[in-house]
DRENBA-578892 format. One record per residue (C-alpha): x, y, z negated; residue number from 1. Coordinates in Angstrom, 2 decimals. Example, Ala and Ser with C-alpha at 12.3 -4.5 7.8 and 13.67 -1.06 7.14 Angstrom:
residues 2
+---------+---------+---------+-----+
!    east !   north !      up !  nr !
+---------+---------+---------+-----+
!   12.30 !   -4.50 !   -7.80 !   1 !
!   13.67 !   -1.06 !   -7.14 !   2 !
+---------+---------+---------+-----+
***
This chain:
residues 259
+---------+---------+---------+-----+
!    east !   north !      up !  nr !
+---------+---------+---------+-----+
!   61.66 !   -6.21 !  -29.99 !   1 !
!   58.93 !   -6.86 !  -32.56 !   2 !
!   57.30 !   -3.64 !  -33.72 !   3 !
!   55.75 !   -5.32 !  -36.77 !   4 !
!   56.53 !   -8.15 !  -39.16 !   5 !
!   55.94 !  -11.50 !  -37.46 !   6 !
!   53.25 !  -13.60 !  -39.15 !   7 !
!   53.40 !  -17.30 !  -38.32 !   8 !
!   52.97 !  -19.03 !  -41.67 !   9 !
!   49.49 !  -18.27 !  -43.01 !  10 !
!   49.57 !  -20.56 !  -46.04 !  11 !
!   48.50 !  -18.59 !  -49.10 !  12 !
!   48.23 !  -15.29 !  -47.19 !  13 !
!   45.39 !  -13.09 !  -48.52 !  14 !
!   43.39 !  -11.81 !  -45.55 !  15 !
!   40.26 !   -9.67 !  -45.61 !  16 !
!   38.26 !  -10.12 !  -42.39 !  17 !
!   35.48 !   -7.57 !  -41.98 !  18 !
!   33.08 !   -8.65 !  -39.23 !  19 !
!   33.40 !  -12.39 !  -39.90 !  20 !
!   29.78 !  -13.42 !  -39.37 !  21 !
!   29.92 !  -13.96 !  -35.59 !  22 !
!   31.98 !  -13.63 !  -32.43 !  23 !
!   35.71 !  -12.99 !  -32.60 !  24 !
!   35.64 !  -12.28 !  -36.32 !  25 !
!   34.03 !  -15.60 !  -37.18 !  26 !
!   36.42 !  -17.56 !  -34.93 !  27 !
!   39.47 !  -15.71 !  -36.26 !  28 !
!   38.48 !  -16.20 !  -39.90 !  29 !
!   37.92 !  -19.91 !  -39.28 !  30 !
!   41.31 !  -20.21 !  -37.56 !  31 !
!   43.00 !  -18.56 !  -40.55 !  32 !
!   41.25 !  -20.90 !  -43.01 !  33 !
!   42.35 !  -23.89 !  -40.95 !  34 !
!   45.95 !  -22.66 !  -41.28 !  35 !
!   45.77 !  -22.40 !  -45.05 !  36 !
!   45.13 !  -18.69 !  -45.51 !  37 !
!   42.94 !  -17.34 !  -48.28 !  38 !
!   40.23 !  -15.37 !  -46.51 !  39 !
!   37.75 !  -12.84 !  -47.84 !  40 !
!   34.77 !  -13.01 !  -45.48 !  41 !
!   32.79 !   -9.83 !  -44.95 !  42 !
!   29.86 !   -8.72 !  -42.79 !  43 !
!   26.35 !   -7.44 !  -43.44 !  44 !
!   24.68 !  -10.86 !  -43.49 !  45 !
!   25.78 !  -13.43 !  -46.07 !  46 !
!   24.28 !  -16.59 !  -44.53 !  47 !
!   26.86 !  -17.06 !  -41.76 !  48 !
!   29.66 !  -16.21 !  -44.17 !  49 !
!   28.46 !  -18.75 !  -46.72 !  50 !
!   28.15 !  -21.41 !  -44.02 !  51 !
!   31.75 !  -20.83 !  -42.95 !  52 !
!   33.04 !  -20.80 !  -46.52 !  53 !
!   31.40 !  -24.16 !  -47.26 !  54 !
!   33.64 !  -25.84 !  -44.66 !  55 !
!   36.73 !  -25.20 !  -46.80 !  56 !
!   37.83 !  -25.58 !  -50.45 !  57 !
!   36.11 !  -22.97 !  -52.64 !  58 !
!   39.38 !  -21.47 !  -53.86 !  59 !
!   40.40 !  -20.70 !  -50.28 !  60 !
!   37.66 !  -18.20 !  -49.42 !  61 !
!   35.57 !  -15.43 !  -50.90 !  62 !
!   32.25 !  -14.17 !  -49.51 !  63 !
!   31.91 !  -10.39 !  -49.73 !  64 !
!   28.83 !   -9.10 !  -47.86 !  65 !
!   29.49 !   -5.49 !  -46.91 !  66 !
!   27.90 !   -2.74 !  -44.83 !  67 !
!   30.69 !   -0.59 !  -43.39 !  68 !
!   28.34 !    2.39 !  -43.09 !  69 !
!   28.04 !    2.46 !  -46.91 !  70 !
!   31.12 !    3.77 !  -48.73 !  71 !
!   29.95 !    2.51 !  -52.12 !  72 !
!   29.41 !   -0.95 !  -50.64 !  73 !
!   32.98 !   -1.05 !  -49.30 !  74 !
!   34.34 !    0.26 !  -52.60 !  75 !
!   32.50 !   -2.41 !  -54.60 !  76 !
!   33.69 !   -5.22 !  -52.31 !  77 !
!   37.30 !   -4.07 !  -52.31 !  78 !
!   37.30 !   -3.64 !  -56.09 !  79 !
!   36.06 !   -7.22 !  -56.51 !  80 !
!   38.65 !   -8.53 !  -54.05 !  81 !
!   41.45 !   -6.66 !  -55.81 !  82 !
!   40.35 !   -7.93 !  -59.21 !  83 !
!   40.27 !  -11.56 !  -58.07 !  84 !
!   43.25 !  -11.64 !  -55.70 !  85 !
!   45.36 !   -8.69 !  -56.92 !  86 !
!   45.36 !   -7.21 !  -53.42 !  87 !
!   45.60 !   -8.34 !  -49.81 !  88 !
!   48.32 !   -9.09 !  -47.28 !  89 !
!   46.33 !   -8.27 !  -44.16 !  90 !
!   43.13 !   -6.36 !  -43.44 !  91 !
!   41.40 !   -7.22 !  -40.15 !  92 !
!   38.79 !   -4.68 !  -39.04 !  93 !
!   36.41 !   -6.34 !  -36.58 !  94 !
!   33.02 !   -4.92 !  -37.53 !  95 !
!   31.48 !   -3.20 !  -34.54 !  96 !
!   28.48 !   -2.85 !  -32.30 !  97 !
!   27.87 !   -2.24 !  -28.62 !  98 !
!   25.08 !   -0.66 !  -26.61 !  99 !
!   25.23 !   -0.09 !  -22.84 ! 100 !
!   24.44 !    3.58 !  -22.18 ! 101 !
!   24.35 !    5.65 !  -19.00 ! 102 !
!   24.59 !    9.45 !  -19.13 ! 103 !
!   20.85 !    9.96 !  -18.54 ! 104 !
!   20.05 !    7.60 !  -21.44 ! 105 !
!   22.24 !    9.36 !  -24.01 ! 106 !
!   20.69 !    9.71 !  -27.45 ! 107 !
!   22.75 !   11.54 !  -30.06 ! 108 !
!   21.23 !    9.63 !  -32.98 ! 109 !
!   22.03 !    6.26 !  -31.42 ! 110 !
!   25.54 !    7.43 !  -30.55 ! 111 !
!   26.13 !    8.64 !  -34.11 ! 112 !
!   25.04 !    5.27 !  -35.52 ! 113 !
!   27.45 !    3.44 !  -33.20 ! 114 !
!   30.33 !    5.70 !  -34.25 ! 115 !
!   29.40 !    5.22 !  -37.91 ! 116 !
!   30.01 !    1.49 !  -37.50 ! 117 !
!   32.81 !    1.33 !  -34.93 ! 118 !
!   34.94 !    4.27 !  -36.06 ! 119 !
!   33.96 !    5.60 !  -39.46 ! 120 !
!   33.55 !    2.09 !  -40.87 ! 121 !
!   37.26 !    1.61 !  -40.17 ! 122 !
!   38.16 !    4.94 !  -41.75 ! 123 !
!   36.01 !    4.36 !  -44.85 ! 124 !
!   37.73 !    1.03 !  -45.46 ! 125 !
!   41.24 !    2.33 !  -44.88 ! 126 !
!   40.65 !    5.25 !  -47.22 ! 127 !
!   40.57 !    2.65 !  -50.01 ! 128 !
!   43.13 !    0.12 !  -48.76 ! 129 !
!   45.96 !    2.25 !  -47.35 ! 130 !
!   47.09 !    3.80 !  -50.67 ! 131 !
!   47.55 !    0.32 !  -52.17 ! 132 !
!   49.54 !   -0.94 !  -49.19 ! 133 !
!   51.74 !    2.17 !  -49.17 ! 134 !
!   52.37 !    1.83 !  -52.90 ! 135 !
!   53.54 !   -1.77 !  -52.34 ! 136 !
!   55.43 !   -0.96 !  -49.13 ! 137 !
!   54.08 !   -4.16 !  -47.67 ! 138 !
!   51.07 !   -5.74 !  -45.95 ! 139 !
!   49.29 !   -4.97 !  -42.73 ! 140 !
!   46.21 !   -3.67 !  -40.96 ! 141 !
!   44.75 !   -5.00 !  -37.71 ! 142 !
!   42.37 !   -2.61 !  -35.95 ! 143 !
!   40.25 !   -4.33 !  -33.30 ! 144 !
!   39.37 !   -1.97 !  -30.47 ! 145 !
!   38.79 !   -2.90 !  -26.80 ! 146 !
!   40.16 !   -2.36 !  -23.31 ! 147 !
!   36.94 !   -0.37 !  -22.83 ! 148 !
!   38.83 !    2.41 !  -24.62 ! 149 !
!   41.52 !    2.65 !  -21.93 ! 150 !
!   39.47 !    4.76 !  -19.49 ! 151 !
!   35.89 !    5.86 !  -18.92 ! 152 !
!   33.69 !    3.15 !  -17.39 ! 153 !
!   29.99 !    3.02 !  -16.40 ! 154 !
!   27.62 !    1.83 !  -19.20 ! 155 !
!   30.40 !    2.46 !  -21.79 ! 156 !
!   29.59 !    6.12 !  -22.33 ! 157 !
!   29.41 !    5.81 !  -26.13 ! 158 !
!   31.02 !    2.43 !  -26.81 ! 159 !
!   34.10 !    3.24 !  -24.72 ! 160 !
!   34.48 !    6.60 !  -26.46 ! 161 !
!   34.41 !    4.89 !  -29.87 ! 162 !
!   37.05 !    2.39 !  -28.78 ! 163 !
!   39.25 !    5.13 !  -27.29 ! 164 !
!   39.05 !    6.86 !  -30.66 ! 165 !
!   40.19 !    3.65 !  -32.39 ! 166 !
!   43.16 !    3.22 !  -30.04 ! 167 !
!   44.36 !    6.76 !  -30.74 ! 168 !
!   43.71 !    6.28 !  -34.45 ! 169 !
!   45.70 !    3.02 !  -34.59 ! 170 !
!   48.64 !    4.56 !  -32.72 ! 171 !
!   48.83 !    7.43 !  -35.21 ! 172 !
!   48.30 !    5.03 !  -38.11 ! 173 !
!   51.35 !    3.08 !  -36.94 ! 174 !
!   53.48 !    6.23 !  -36.74 ! 175 !
!   52.55 !    7.12 !  -40.32 ! 176 !
!   52.59 !    3.70 !  -41.97 ! 177 !
!   55.30 !    1.58 !  -40.33 ! 178 !
!   58.14 !    3.69 !  -41.80 ! 179 !
!   56.57 !    3.00 !  -45.20 ! 180 !
!   56.71 !   -0.77 !  -44.70 ! 181 !
!   53.07 !   -1.28 !  -43.68 ! 182 !
!   52.35 !   -3.09 !  -40.42 ! 183 !
!   49.70 !   -1.85 !  -38.00 ! 184 !
!   48.40 !   -4.10 !  -35.22 ! 185 !
!   46.07 !   -2.88 !  -32.44 ! 186 !
!   43.91 !   -5.59 !  -30.87 ! 187 !
!   42.40 !   -4.81 !  -27.45 ! 188 !
!   40.30 !   -7.69 !  -26.13 ! 189 !
!   38.76 !   -7.83 !  -22.69 ! 190 !
!   35.39 !   -9.55 !  -22.25 ! 191 !
!   34.68 !  -12.14 !  -24.96 ! 192 !
!   31.43 !  -14.08 !  -25.04 ! 193 !
!   29.64 !  -12.81 !  -28.15 ! 194 !
!   26.11 !  -11.65 !  -29.03 ! 195 !
!   27.27 !   -8.12 !  -28.18 ! 196 !
!   28.57 !   -8.88 !  -24.67 ! 197 !
!   25.40 !  -10.91 !  -24.03 ! 198 !
!   23.72 !   -7.48 !  -23.76 ! 199 !
!   25.68 !   -6.68 !  -20.60 ! 200 !
!   23.70 !   -7.03 !  -17.38 ! 201 !
!   26.71 !   -7.29 !  -15.08 ! 202 !
!   29.19 !  -10.06 !  -14.32 ! 203 !
!   32.07 !   -9.92 !  -16.77 ! 204 !
!   35.43 !  -10.82 !  -15.22 ! 205 !
!   37.84 !  -13.11 !  -17.11 ! 206 !
!   35.26 !  -13.83 !  -19.81 ! 207 !
!   36.78 !  -15.92 !  -22.64 ! 208 !
!   35.44 !  -17.67 !  -25.74 ! 209 !
!   35.78 !  -16.28 !  -29.28 ! 210 !
!   38.05 !  -19.24 !  -30.10 ! 211 !
!   40.44 !  -18.30 !  -27.29 ! 212 !
!   40.38 !  -14.69 !  -28.48 ! 213 !
!   41.27 !  -15.83 !  -32.01 ! 214 !
!   44.22 !  -17.86 !  -30.67 ! 215 !
!   45.45 !  -14.84 !  -28.72 ! 216 !
!   45.28 !  -12.71 !  -31.86 ! 217 !
!   47.27 !  -15.29 !  -33.82 ! 218 !
!   49.86 !  -15.45 !  -31.06 ! 219 !
!   50.25 !  -11.66 !  -31.03 ! 220 !
!   50.61 !  -11.54 !  -34.81 ! 221 !
!   53.25 !  -14.27 !  -34.69 ! 222 !
!   55.23 !  -12.11 !  -32.25 ! 223 !
!   54.91 !   -8.96 !  -34.35 ! 224 !
!   53.30 !   -7.05 !  -31.48 ! 225 !
!   51.74 !   -3.63 !  -31.98 ! 226 !
!   49.20 !   -4.00 !  -29.16 ! 227 !
!   47.68 !   -7.45 !  -28.79 ! 228 !
!   45.68 !   -7.39 !  -25.55 ! 229 !
!   44.04 !  -10.32 !  -23.79 ! 230 !
!   43.35 !  -12.04 !  -21.48 ! 231 !
!   46.35 !  -10.76 !  -19.54 ! 232 !
!   44.79 !  -11.48 !  -16.14 ! 233 !
!   42.22 !   -8.78 !  -16.98 ! 234 !
!   44.10 !   -6.39 !  -19.28 ! 235 !
!   46.93 !   -5.95 !  -16.75 ! 236 !
!   44.36 !   -4.69 !  -14.25 ! 237 !
!   42.89 !   -2.32 !  -16.83 ! 238 !
!   46.36 !   -0.98 !  -17.66 ! 239 !
!   46.96 !   -0.38 !  -13.96 ! 240 !
!   43.69 !    1.57 !  -13.71 ! 241 !
!   44.94 !    3.73 !  -16.57 ! 242 !
!   47.84 !    4.90 !  -14.39 ! 243 !
!   45.75 !    5.95 !  -11.38 ! 244 !
!   45.06 !    9.63 !  -10.72 ! 245 !
!   41.38 !   10.60 !  -10.92 ! 246 !
!   41.04 !   11.02 !   -7.15 ! 247 !
!   41.77 !    7.30 !   -6.81 ! 248 !
!   40.33 !    6.07 !  -10.10 ! 249 !
!   36.76 !    7.39 !   -9.73 ! 250 !
!   35.99 !    6.00 !   -6.25 ! 251 !
!   37.68 !    2.68 !   -7.10 ! 252 !
!   35.57 !    2.18 !  -10.22 ! 253 !
!   32.38 !    2.97 !   -8.28 ! 254 !
!   33.38 !    0.44 !   -5.65 ! 255 !
!   34.35 !   -2.29 !   -8.15 ! 256 !
!   31.31 !   -1.93 !  -10.42 ! 257 !
!   28.70 !   -0.88 !   -7.87 ! 258 !
!   27.53 !    1.73 !  -10.41 ! 259 !
+---------+---------+---------+-----+
***
């Protein structure tokens, strides 16, 4: 049973993609444009957004540089989008950062900055968008988290905690908003080759391209799924680890990762 509205025809759909300058966000935004959607492209840097927009008719896209750590910046961008497009049909929240951290390397200032982007950037944006969607009783929100939020893993001390927060947040968001007609989709990718995962110093199992990740997201949206997780050959293993008691989980993770 679909938990959300199925989206398969993107022609004319108004989609705001935040985090569209690289990685999954860039590939997903491009895939939407190829399918006829109208896409507002947001990230901190405008150059990559402009380059993507130039590939398509000017009326199909809008470049809105935005820093998700700045509430006034988000407010200004959303106000412009609303003025020009009279609202949106789907908000896709992809902006995020990653930094491998072990417990003895923990720095509170660095951790706070990561949470400001990964978690509070989502909340700042939704503070503005949710009231409009609820008033219409329509539209949707896609929160992009990670399987790193399923359970604690070495080097993910801060990043994993931020993604776990997003998973819990999206679940509660769904409980509140779906009865009001607003769709909430939770996207949990495994390892995707991006500038962020290039920072990892370990072998990443089931690594996929941003283009494959974008296709998986589109497939999940077309099925109306709440959780869209991929690639299955990896996420099934992570879901299994989530079920293990700690006495089995801790030694297994040490053995698998060597950390």
